[in-house]
C-alpha positions, -999 to +999 in steps of 0.1 A: -206-762+018-216-730+034-223-696+015-225-660+021-228-631-001-196-615-011-206-580-010-180-567-037-191-595-063-230-594-052-224-631-054-231-664-032-196-676-020-192-714-006-166-730+014-152-764+005-141-791+034-122-823+018-112-847+039-094-885+039-088-904+072-058-920+061-023-918+043-031-940+017-061-921+010-038-890+007-016-905-017-049-914-041-073-894-060-099-889-033-091-855-020-090-843-056-119-857-067-141-842-036-125-810-043-138-810-079-173-827-074-179-799-050-168-771-068-188-788-100-220-787-076-211-747-065-212-738-103-242-754-108-258-737-080-241-703-090-219-702-056-185-687-062-154-706-048-121-694-045-088-712-039-089-695-005-125-713+004-114-748-002-102-762+034-080-800+032-074-821+062-053-853+050-048-881+068-075-865+100-100-889+114-136-876+111-139-890+148-119-863+164-135-831+178-134-796+160-109-780+183-087-807+170-091-802+130-079-767+123-096-768+089-130-780+103-128-753+130-121-725+103-151-737+083-171-738+112-160-703+121-172-690+087-204-707+092-209-687+126-198-654+111-228-658+088-202-670+056 
């Protein structure tokens, strides 16, 4: 998760990146549980997470570089922008 202060709301926001690397995991509950666990942690830490702050990589190897993982690249870009 990364955070920034949402100027309109005055709260810190967070982004979630959930990933599974196999098609079998995509069909399971792994992505859902990852997102729900991260949302719970964000709530406990007083971060705001909107649906637009959730990035999902389905069936993508974590060994791939960021330029081949568009969702990871998007989150890294947010971090670089001070999100």
